[in-house]
PDB file of N, CA, C, O and CB in Angstrom:
ATOM      1  N   UNK A   1     208.959  85.080 266.698  1.00  0.00           N
ATOM      2  CA  UNK A   1     210.111  84.398 267.263  1.00  0.00           C
ATOM      3  C   UNK A   1     211.166  85.420 267.649  1.00  0.00           C
ATOM      4  O   UNK A   1     211.166  86.552 267.166  1.00  0.00           O
ATOM      5  CB  UNK A   1     210.685  83.370 266.271  1.00  0.00           C
ATOM      6  N   UNK A   2     212.055  85.002 268.519  1.00  0.00           N
ATOM      7  CA  UNK A   2     213.157  85.874 268.955  1.00  0.00           C
ATOM      8  C   UNK A   2     214.444  85.068 268.865  1.00  0.00           C
ATOM      9  O   UNK A   2     214.502  83.920 269.306  1.00  0.00           O
ATOM     10  CB  UNK A   2     212.928  86.419 270.422  1.00  0.00           C
ATOM     11  N   UNK A   3     215.465  85.672 268.295  1.00  0.00           N
ATOM     12  CA  UNK A   3     216.767  85.019 268.202  1.00  0.00           C
ATOM     13  C   UNK A   3     217.850  86.081 268.316  1.00  0.00           C
ATOM     14  O   UNK A   3     217.604  87.255 268.040  1.00  0.00           O
ATOM     15  CB  UNK A   3     216.907  84.220 266.870  1.00  0.00           C
ATOM     16  N   UNK A   4     219.040  85.676 268.720  1.00  0.00           N
ATOM     17  CA  UNK A   4     220.147  86.619 268.903  1.00  0.00           C
ATOM     18  C   UNK A   4     220.989  86.784 267.649  1.00  0.00           C
ATOM     19  O   UNK A   4     221.441  87.888 267.343  1.00  0.00           O
ATOM     20  CB  UNK A   4     221.028  86.167 270.042  1.00  0.00           C
ATOM     21  N   UNK A   5     221.202  85.704 266.926  1.00  0.00           N
ATOM     22  CA  UNK A   5     222.034  85.758 265.724  1.00  0.00           C
ATOM     23  C   UNK A   5     221.346  84.995 264.592  1.00  0.00           C
ATOM     24  O   UNK A   5     220.417  84.223 264.828  1.00  0.00           O
ATOM     25  CB  UNK A   5     223.449  85.171 266.001  1.00  0.00           C
ATOM     26  N   UNK A   6     221.813  85.221 263.359  1.00  0.00           N
ATOM     27  CA  UNK A   6     221.283  84.466 262.223  1.00  0.00           C
ATOM     28  C   UNK A   6     221.568  82.980 262.392  1.00  0.00           C
ATOM     29  O   UNK A   6     220.776  82.142 261.961  1.00  0.00           O
ATOM     30  CB  UNK A   6     221.886  84.978 260.901  1.00  0.00           C
ATOM     31  N   UNK A   7     222.685  82.653 263.013  1.00  0.00           N
ATOM     32  CA  UNK A   7     223.019  81.245 263.260  1.00  0.00           C
ATOM     33  C   UNK A   7     221.996  80.608 264.193  1.00  0.00           C
ATOM     34  O   UNK A   7     221.585  79.467 263.981  1.00  0.00           O
ATOM     35  CB  UNK A   7     224.435  81.118 263.860  1.00  0.00           C
ATOM     36  N   UNK A   8     221.581  81.345 265.231  1.00  0.00           N
ATOM     37  CA  UNK A   8     220.547  80.834 266.133  1.00  0.00           C
ATOM     38  C   UNK A   8     219.261  80.531 265.371  1.00  0.00           C
ATOM     39  O   UNK A   8     218.626  79.502 265.603  1.00  0.00           O
ATOM     40  CB  UNK A   8     220.269  81.844 267.259  1.00  0.00           C
ATOM     41  N   UNK A   9     218.880  81.421 264.468  1.00  0.00           N
ATOM     42  CA  UNK A   9     217.672  81.198 263.676  1.00  0.00           C
ATOM     43  C   UNK A   9     217.820  79.943 262.821  1.00  0.00           C
ATOM     44  O   UNK A   9     216.913  79.113 262.758  1.00  0.00           O
ATOM     45  CB  UNK A   9     217.374  82.419 262.786  1.00  0.00           C
ATOM     46  N   UNK A  10     218.965  79.815 262.166  1.00  0.00           N
ATOM     47  CA  UNK A  10     219.212  78.668 261.293  1.00  0.00           C
ATOM     48  C   UNK A  10     219.204  77.357 262.071  1.00  0.00           C
ATOM     49  O   UNK A  10     218.685  76.349 261.590  1.00  0.00           O
ATOM     50  CB  UNK A  10     220.544  78.834 260.572  1.00  0.00           C
ATOM     51  N   UNK A  11     219.783  77.370 263.283  1.00  0.00           N
ATOM     52  CA  UNK A  11     219.901  76.149 264.077  1.00  0.00           C
ATOM     53  C   UNK A  11     218.673  75.876 264.940  1.00  0.00           C
ATOM     54  O   UNK A  11     218.605  74.852 265.620  1.00  0.00           O
ATOM     55  CB  UNK A  11     221.120  76.231 264.953  1.00  0.00           C
ATOM     56  N   UNK A  12     217.718  76.774 264.914  1.00  0.00           N
ATOM     57  CA  UNK A  12     216.499  76.557 265.700  1.00  0.00           C
ATOM     58  C   UNK A  12     216.617  76.972 267.150  1.00  0.00           C
ATOM     59  O   UNK A  12     215.795  76.571 267.975  1.00  0.00           O
ATOM     60  CB  UNK A  12     216.116  75.126 265.641  1.00  0.00           C
ATOM     61  N   UNK A  13     217.628  77.770 267.481  1.00  0.00           N
ATOM     62  CA  UNK A  13     217.810  78.257 268.845  1.00  0.00           C
ATOM     63  C   UNK A  13     217.105  79.599 268.974  1.00  0.00           C
ATOM     64  O   UNK A  13     217.746  80.649 268.944  1.00  0.00           O
ATOM     65  CB  UNK A  13     219.324  78.383 269.209  1.00  0.00           C
ATOM     66  N   UNK A  14     215.778  79.561 269.119  1.00  0.00           N
ATOM     67  CA  UNK A  14     214.991  80.781 269.200  1.00  0.00           C
ATOM     68  C   UNK A  14     213.793  80.553 270.107  1.00  0.00           C
ATOM     69  O   UNK A  14     213.458  79.412 270.422  1.00  0.00           O
ATOM     70  CB  UNK A  14     214.536  81.238 267.800  1.00  0.00           C
ATOM     71  N   UNK A  15     213.156  81.621 270.522  1.00  0.00           N
ATOM     72  CA  UNK A  15     211.982  81.563 271.393  1.00  0.00           C
ATOM     73  C   UNK A  15     210.752  82.018 270.624  1.00  0.00           C
ATOM     74  O   UNK A  15     210.814  82.968 269.843  1.00  0.00           O
ATOM     75  CB  UNK A  15     212.186  82.434 272.657  1.00  0.00           C
ATOM     76  N   UNK A  16     209.639  81.338 270.849  1.00  0.00           N
ATOM     77  CA  UNK A  16     208.360  81.738 270.260  1.00  0.00           C
ATOM     78  C   UNK A  16     207.667  82.678 271.242  1.00  0.00           C
ATOM     79  O   UNK A  16     207.297  82.261 272.340  1.00  0.00           O
ATOM     80  CB  UNK A  16     207.456  80.488 269.934  1.00  0.00           C
ATOM     81  N   UNK A  17     207.488  83.938 270.861  1.00  0.00           N
ATOM     82  CA  UNK A  17     206.870  84.943 271.730  1.00  0.00           C
ATOM     83  C   UNK A  17     205.411  85.203 271.377  1.00  0.00           C
ATOM     84  O   UNK A  17     204.794  86.103 271.946  1.00  0.00           O
ATOM     85  CB  UNK A  17     207.647  86.240 271.654  1.00  0.00           C
ATOM     86  N   UNK A  18     204.855  84.440 270.459  1.00  0.00           N
ATOM     87  CA  UNK A  18     203.505  84.727 269.970  1.00  0.00           C
ATOM     88  C   UNK A  18     202.439  84.638 271.054  1.00  0.00           C
ATOM     89  O   UNK A  18     201.399  85.287 270.934  1.00  0.00           O
ATOM     90  CB  UNK A  18     203.160  83.781 268.857  1.00  0.00           C
ATOM     91  N   UNK A  19     202.662  83.859 272.105  1.00  0.00           N
ATOM     92  CA  UNK A  19     201.655  83.747 273.163  1.00  0.00           C
ATOM     93  C   UNK A  19     201.494  85.051 273.948  1.00  0.00           C
ATOM     94  O   UNK A  19     200.522  85.204 274.688  1.00  0.00           O
ATOM     95  CB  UNK A  19     202.026  82.618 274.115  1.00  0.00           C
ATOM     96  N   UNK A  20     202.416  85.976 273.802  1.00  0.00           N
ATOM     97  CA  UNK A  20     202.326  87.262 274.497  1.00  0.00           C
ATOM     98  C   UNK A  20     201.572  88.325 273.698  1.00  0.00           C
ATOM     99  O   UNK A  20     201.361  89.436 274.186  1.00  0.00           O
ATOM    100  CB  UNK A  20     203.712  87.765 274.814  1.00  0.00           C
ATOM    101  N   UNK A  21     201.171  87.990 272.483  1.00  0.00           N
ATOM    102  CA  UNK A  21     200.461  88.933 271.618  1.00  0.00           C
ATOM    103  C   UNK A  21     199.026  88.461 271.405  1.00  0.00           C
ATOM    104  O   UNK A  21     198.753  87.264 271.489  1.00  0.00           O
ATOM    105  CB  UNK A  21     201.188  89.088 270.258  1.00  0.00           C
ATOM    106  N   UNK A  22     198.107  89.386 271.130  1.00  0.00           N
ATOM    107  CA  UNK A  22     196.731  88.983 270.826  1.00  0.00           C
ATOM    108  C   UNK A  22     196.695  88.114 269.565  1.00  0.00           C
ATOM    109  O   UNK A  22     197.588  88.189 268.721  1.00  0.00           O
ATOM    110  CB  UNK A  22     195.827  90.228 270.647  1.00  0.00           C
ATOM    111  N   UNK A  23     195.661  87.298 269.452  1.00  0.00           N
ATOM    112  CA  UNK A  23     195.542  86.446 268.270  1.00  0.00           C
ATOM    113  C   UNK A  23     195.222  87.285 267.035  1.00  0.00           C
ATOM    114  O   UNK A  23     194.703  88.397 267.136  1.00  0.00           O
ATOM    115  CB  UNK A  23     194.457  85.373 268.482  1.00  0.00           C
ATOM    116  N   UNK A  24     195.536  86.740 265.894  1.00  0.00           N
ATOM    117  CA  UNK A  24     195.248  87.350 264.590  1.00  0.00           C
ATOM    118  C   UNK A  24     195.982  88.659 264.323  1.00  0.00           C
ATOM    119  O   UNK A  24     195.528  89.466 263.512  1.00  0.00           O
ATOM    120  CB  UNK A  24     193.787  87.591 264.474  1.00  0.00           C
ATOM    121  N   UNK A  25     197.101  88.878 264.988  1.00  0.00           N
ATOM    122  CA  UNK A  25     197.910  90.049 264.658  1.00  0.00           C
ATOM    123  C   UNK A  25     199.185  89.576 263.964  1.00  0.00           C
ATOM    124  O   UNK A  25     199.676  88.477 264.223  1.00  0.00           O
ATOM    125  CB  UNK A  25     198.245  90.889 265.939  1.00  0.00           C
ATOM    126  N   UNK A  26     199.706  90.408 263.094  1.00  0.00           N
ATOM    127  CA  UNK A  26     200.916  90.081 262.346  1.00  0.00           C
ATOM    128  C   UNK A  26     202.026  91.019 262.801  1.00  0.00           C
ATOM    129  O   UNK A  26     201.928  92.226 262.582  1.00  0.00           O
ATOM    130  CB  UNK A  26     200.683  90.192 260.803  1.00  0.00           C
ATOM    131  N   UNK A  27     203.100  90.488 263.441  1.00  0.00           N
ATOM    132  CA  UNK A  27     204.216  91.355 263.800  1.00  0.00           C
ATOM    133  C   UNK A  27     204.856  91.932 262.543  1.00  0.00           C
ATOM    134  O   UNK A  27     205.196  91.202 261.612  1.00  0.00           O
ATOM    135  CB  UNK A  27     205.261  90.582 264.632  1.00  0.00           C
ATOM    136  N   UNK A  28     205.012  93.235 262.530  1.00  0.00           N
ATOM    137  CA  UNK A  28     205.575  93.911 261.366  1.00  0.00           C
ATOM    138  C   UNK A  28     207.090  94.055 261.511  1.00  0.00           C
ATOM    139  O   UNK A  28     207.833  93.821 260.557  1.00  0.00           O
ATOM    140  CB  UNK A  28     204.922  95.292 261.176  1.00  0.00           C
ATOM    141  N   UNK A  29     207.539  94.434 262.689  1.00  0.00           N
ATOM    142  CA  UNK A  29     208.978  94.468 262.935  1.00  0.00           C
ATOM    143  C   UNK A  29     209.238  94.333 264.425  1.00  0.00           C
ATOM    144  O   UNK A  29     208.363  94.607 265.246  1.00  0.00           O
ATOM    145  CB  UNK A  29     209.605  95.771 262.388  1.00  0.00           C
ATOM    146  N   UNK A  30     210.450  93.906 264.769  1.00  0.00           N
ATOM    147  CA  UNK A  30     210.892  93.734 266.153  1.00  0.00           C
ATOM    148  C   UNK A  30     212.097  94.630 266.370  1.00  0.00           C
ATOM    149  O   UNK A  30     213.012  94.662 265.547  1.00  0.00           O
ATOM    150  CB  UNK A  30     211.236  92.236 266.470  1.00  0.00           C
ATOM    151  N   UNK A  31     212.096  95.359 267.482  1.00  0.00           N
ATOM    152  CA  UNK A  31     213.207  96.250 267.786  1.00  0.00           C
ATOM    153  C   UNK A  31     213.645  96.056 269.232  1.00  0.00           C
ATOM    154  O   UNK A  31     212.891  96.392 270.145  1.00  0.00           O
ATOM    155  CB  UNK A  31     212.817  97.720 267.529  1.00  0.00           C
ATOM    156  N   UNK A  32     214.848  95.520 269.468  1.00  0.00           N
ATOM    157  CA  UNK A  32     215.359  95.448 270.834  1.00  0.00           C
ATOM    158  C   UNK A  32     215.884  96.814 271.251  1.00  0.00           C
ATOM    159  O   UNK A  32     216.577  97.484 270.484  1.00  0.00           O
ATOM    160  CB  UNK A  32     216.469  94.374 270.956  1.00  0.00           C
ATOM    161  N   UNK A  33     215.551  97.221 272.466  1.00  0.00           N
ATOM    162  CA  UNK A  33     216.038  98.511 272.972  1.00  0.00           C
ATOM    163  C   UNK A  33     216.115  98.410 274.491  1.00  0.00           C
ATOM    164  O   UNK A  33     215.105  98.208 275.166  1.00  0.00           O
ATOM    165  CB  UNK A  33     215.101  99.706 272.525  1.00  0.00           C
ATOM    166  N   UNK A  34     217.322  98.554 275.015  1.00  0.00           N
ATOM    167  CA  UNK A  34     217.500  98.425 276.453  1.00  0.00           C
ATOM    168  C   UNK A  34     217.127  97.020 276.895  1.00  0.00           C
ATOM    169  O   UNK A  34     217.619  96.036 276.342  1.00  0.00           O
ATOM    170  CB  UNK A  34     216.660  99.470 277.204  1.00  0.00           C
ATOM    171  N   UNK A  35     216.269  96.929 277.877  1.00  0.00           N
ATOM    172  CA  UNK A  35     215.828  95.639 278.407  1.00  0.00           C
ATOM    173  C   UNK A  35     214.475  95.220 277.854  1.00  0.00           C
ATOM    174  O   UNK A  35     213.812  94.365 278.442  1.00  0.00           O
ATOM    175  CB  UNK A  35     215.763  95.694 279.916  1.00  0.00           C
ATOM    176  N   UNK A  36     214.054  95.797 276.743  1.00  0.00           N
ATOM    177  CA  UNK A  36     212.728  95.497 276.186  1.00  0.00           C
ATOM    178  C   UNK A  36     212.824  95.124 274.711  1.00  0.00           C
ATOM    179  O   UNK A  36     213.803  95.426 274.028  1.00  0.00           O
ATOM    180  CB  UNK A  36     211.786  96.698 276.363  1.00  0.00           C
ATOM    181  N   UNK A  37     211.774  94.458 274.249  1.00  0.00           N
ATOM    182  CA  UNK A  37     211.623  94.155 272.833  1.00  0.00           C
ATOM    183  C   UNK A  37     210.332  94.821 272.378  1.00  0.00           C
ATOM    184  O   UNK A  37     209.259  94.519 272.900  1.00  0.00           O
ATOM    185  CB  UNK A  37     211.606  92.599 272.561  1.00  0.00           C
ATOM    186  N   UNK A  38     210.431  95.715 271.416  1.00  0.00           N
ATOM    187  CA  UNK A  38     209.260  96.418 270.894  1.00  0.00           C
ATOM    188  C   UNK A  38     208.791  95.699 269.635  1.00  0.00           C
ATOM    189  O   UNK A  38     209.585  95.415 268.738  1.00  0.00           O
ATOM    190  CB  UNK A  38     209.583  97.922 270.596  1.00  0.00           C
ATOM    191  N   UNK A  39     207.490  95.408 269.576  1.00  0.00           N
ATOM    192  CA  UNK A  39     206.915  94.676 268.455  1.00  0.00           C
ATOM    193  C   UNK A  39     205.770  95.485 267.870  1.00  0.00           C
ATOM    194  O   UNK A  39     204.738  95.678 268.514  1.00  0.00           O
ATOM    195  CB  UNK A  39     206.430  93.271 268.894  1.00  0.00           C
ATOM    196  N   UNK A  40     205.958  95.951 266.654  1.00  0.00           N
ATOM    197  CA  UNK A  40     204.882  96.665 265.955  1.00  0.00           C
ATOM    198  C   UNK A  40     204.007  95.630 265.255  1.00  0.00           C
ATOM    199  O   UNK A  40     204.519  94.722 264.600  1.00  0.00           O
ATOM    200  CB  UNK A  40     205.458  97.713 264.923  1.00  0.00           C
ATOM    201  N   UNK A  41     202.684  95.766 265.393  1.00  0.00           N
ATOM    202  CA  UNK A  41     201.756  94.789 264.819  1.00  0.00           C
ATOM    203  C   UNK A  41     200.646  95.486 264.039  1.00  0.00           C
ATOM    204  O   UNK A  41     200.403  96.683 264.198  1.00  0.00           O
ATOM    205  CB  UNK A  41     201.151  93.908 265.923  1.00  0.00           C
ATOM    206  N   UNK A  42     199.984  94.708 263.195  1.00  0.00           N
ATOM    207  CA  UNK A  42     198.805  95.198 262.483  1.00  0.00           C
ATOM    208  C   UNK A  42     197.906  94.012 262.168  1.00  0.00           C
ATOM    209  O   UNK A  42     198.333  92.860 262.248  1.00  0.00           O
ATOM    210  CB  UNK A  42     199.203  95.962 261.179  1.00  0.00           C
ATOM    211  N   UNK A  43     196.658  94.302 261.807  1.00  0.00           N
ATOM    212  CA  UNK A  43     195.710  93.268 261.391  1.00  0.00           C
ATOM    213  C   UNK A  43     195.360  93.482 259.932  1.00  0.00           C
ATOM    214  O   UNK A  43     195.072  94.601 259.508  1.00  0.00           O
ATOM    215  CB  UNK A  43     194.430  93.286 262.272  1.00  0.00           C
ATOM    216  N   UNK A  44     195.387  92.407 259.173  1.00  0.00           N
ATOM    217  CA  UNK A  44     195.048  92.495 257.751  1.00  0.00           C
ATOM    218  C   UNK A  44     193.569  92.785 257.541  1.00  0.00           C
ATOM    219  O   UNK A  44     193.203  93.504 256.611  1.00  0.00           O
ATOM    220  CB  UNK A  44     195.426  91.206 257.039  1.00  0.00           C
ATOM    221  N   UNK A  45     192.709  92.224 258.404  1.00  0.00           N
ATOM    222  CA  UNK A  45     191.266  92.309 258.199  1.00  0.00           C
ATOM    223  C   UNK A  45     190.724  93.728 258.300  1.00  0.00           C
ATOM    224  O   UNK A  45     189.821  94.104 257.553  1.00  0.00           O
ATOM    225  CB  UNK A  45     190.564  91.440 259.195  1.00  0.00           C
ATOM    226  N   UNK A  46     191.274  94.523 259.227  1.00  0.00           N
ATOM    227  CA  UNK A  46     190.775  95.880 259.460  1.00  0.00           C
ATOM    228  C   UNK A  46     191.969  96.832 259.396  1.00  0.00           C
ATOM    229  O   UNK A  46     192.615  97.098 260.410  1.00  0.00           O
ATOM    230  CB  UNK A  46     190.027  95.992 260.848  1.00  0.00           C
ATOM    231  N   UNK A  47     192.249  97.331 258.227  1.00  0.00           N
ATOM    232  CA  UNK A  47     193.427  98.189 258.040  1.00  0.00           C
ATOM    233  C   UNK A  47     193.357  99.441 258.907  1.00  0.00           C
ATOM    234  O   UNK A  47     192.361 100.163 258.890  1.00  0.00           O
ATOM    235  CB  UNK A  47     193.564  98.587 256.571  1.00  0.00           C
ATOM    236  N   UNK A  48     194.426  99.691 259.666  1.00  0.00           N
ATOM    237  CA  UNK A  48     194.523 100.892 260.487  1.00  0.00           C
ATOM    238  C   UNK A  48     193.789 100.845 261.805  1.00  0.00           C
ATOM    239  O   UNK A  48     193.966 101.737 262.636  1.00  0.00           O
ATOM    240  CB  UNK A  48     194.030 102.026 259.729  1.00  0.00           C
ATOM    241  N   UNK A  49     192.968  99.829 262.025  1.00  0.00           N
ATOM    242  CA  UNK A  49     192.161  99.778 263.244  1.00  0.00           C
ATOM    243  C   UNK A  49     192.884  99.119 264.409  1.00  0.00           C
ATOM    244  O   UNK A  49     192.484  99.304 265.558  1.00  0.00           O
ATOM    245  CB  UNK A  49     190.877  99.045 262.975  1.00  0.00           C
ATOM    246  N   UNK A  50     193.931  98.359 264.146  1.00  0.00           N
ATOM    247  CA  UNK A  50     194.585  97.612 265.219  1.00  0.00           C
ATOM    248  C   UNK A  50     196.091  97.821 265.202  1.00  0.00           C
ATOM    249  O   UNK A  50     196.828  96.996 265.744  1.00  0.00           O
ATOM    250  CB  UNK A  50     194.266  96.126 265.102  1.00  0.00           C
ATOM    251  N   UNK A  51     196.558  98.881 264.607  1.00  0.00           N
ATOM    252  CA  UNK A  51     197.994  99.142 264.549  1.00  0.00           C
ATOM    253  C   UNK A  51     198.486  99.559 265.931  1.00  0.00           C
ATOM    254  O   UNK A  51     198.003 100.544 266.491  1.00  0.00           O
ATOM    255  CB  UNK A  51     198.319 100.238 263.496  1.00  0.00           C
ATOM    256  N   UNK A  52     199.436  98.821 266.479  1.00  0.00           N
ATOM    257  CA  UNK A  52     199.946  99.087 267.828  1.00  0.00           C
ATOM    258  C   UNK A  52     201.423  98.722 267.900  1.00  0.00           C
ATOM    259  O   UNK A  52     201.961  98.053 267.018  1.00  0.00           O
ATOM    260  CB  UNK A  52     199.139  98.296 268.892  1.00  0.00           C
ATOM    261  N   UNK A  53     202.059  99.177 268.965  1.00  0.00           N
ATOM    262  CA  UNK A  53     203.410  98.744 269.290  1.00  0.00           C
ATOM    263  C   UNK A  53     203.371  98.189 270.704  1.00  0.00           C
ATOM    264  O   UNK A  53     202.971  98.881 271.640  1.00  0.00           O
ATOM    265  CB  UNK A  53     204.450  99.918 269.157  1.00  0.00           C
ATOM    266  N   UNK A  54     203.787  96.936 270.855  1.00  0.00           N
ATOM    267  CA  UNK A  54     203.842  96.290 272.163  1.00  0.00           C
ATOM    268  C   UNK A  54     205.267  96.337 272.685  1.00  0.00           C
ATOM    269  O   UNK A  54     206.228  96.258 271.920  1.00  0.00           O
ATOM    270  CB  UNK A  54     203.335  94.830 272.085  1.00  0.00           C
ATOM    271  N   UNK A  55     205.388  96.465 273.993  1.00  0.00           N
ATOM    272  CA  UNK A  55     206.694  96.459 274.654  1.00  0.00           C
ATOM    273  C   UNK A  55     206.738  95.226 275.540  1.00  0.00           C
ATOM    274  O   UNK A  55     205.982  95.134 276.508  1.00  0.00           O
ATOM    275  CB  UNK A  55     206.941  97.780 275.487  1.00  0.00           C
ATOM    276  N   UNK A  56     207.611  94.279 275.225  1.00  0.00           N
ATOM    277  CA  UNK A  56     207.764  93.072 276.021  1.00  0.00           C
ATOM    278  C   UNK A  56     209.015  93.197 276.877  1.00  0.00           C
ATOM    279  O   UNK A  56     210.085  93.565 276.392  1.00  0.00           O
ATOM    280  CB  UNK A  56     207.833  91.815 275.120  1.00  0.00           C
ATOM    281  N   UNK A  57     208.861  92.884 278.152  1.00  0.00           N
ATOM    282  CA  UNK A  57     209.991  92.908 279.077  1.00  0.00           C
ATOM    283  C   UNK A  57     210.002  91.613 279.874  1.00  0.00           C
ATOM    284  O   UNK A  57     209.005  90.893 279.918  1.00  0.00           O
ATOM    285  CB  UNK A  57     209.918  94.142 280.024  1.00  0.00           C
ATOM    286  N   UNK A  58     211.111  91.329 280.490  1.00  0.00           N
ATOM    287  CA  UNK A  58     211.228  90.153 281.346  1.00  0.00           C
ATOM    288  C   UNK A  58     210.821  90.549 282.755  1.00  0.00           C
ATOM    289  O   UNK A  58     211.276  91.565 283.282  1.00  0.00           O
ATOM    290  CB  UNK A  58     212.678  89.570 281.322  1.00  0.00           C
ATOM    291  N   UNK A  59     209.961  89.742 283.359  1.00  0.00           N
ATOM    292  CA  UNK A  59     209.570  90.006 284.745  1.00  0.00           C
ATOM    293  C   UNK A  59     209.904  88.788 285.593  1.00  0.00           C
ATOM    294  O   UNK A  59     209.947  87.661 285.099  1.00  0.00           O
ATOM    295  CB  UNK A  59     208.054  90.352 284.848  1.00  0.00           C
ATOM    296  N   UNK A  60     210.134  89.028 286.857  1.00  0.00           N
ATOM    297  CA  UNK A  60     210.459  87.924 287.778  1.00  0.00           C
ATOM    298  C   UNK A  60     209.204  87.290 288.304  1.00  0.00           C
ATOM    299  O   UNK A  60     209.273  86.346 289.092  1.00  0.00           O
ATOM    300  CB  UNK A  60     211.318  88.414 288.943  1.00  0.00           C
TER     301      UNK A  60
END
């Protein structure tokens, strides 16, 4: 999920970004930087085999 403030999270004003990631991955942390959101992920089933960082941006 993505939210701007803790209040947004509490009130349900957030976006579900999971459809942009492969299935069965667990986001470890989210980092906004510039016009992108960086999402570090890993898989529990195969330790170290699927560790990646995705960069999500808005496109027209």
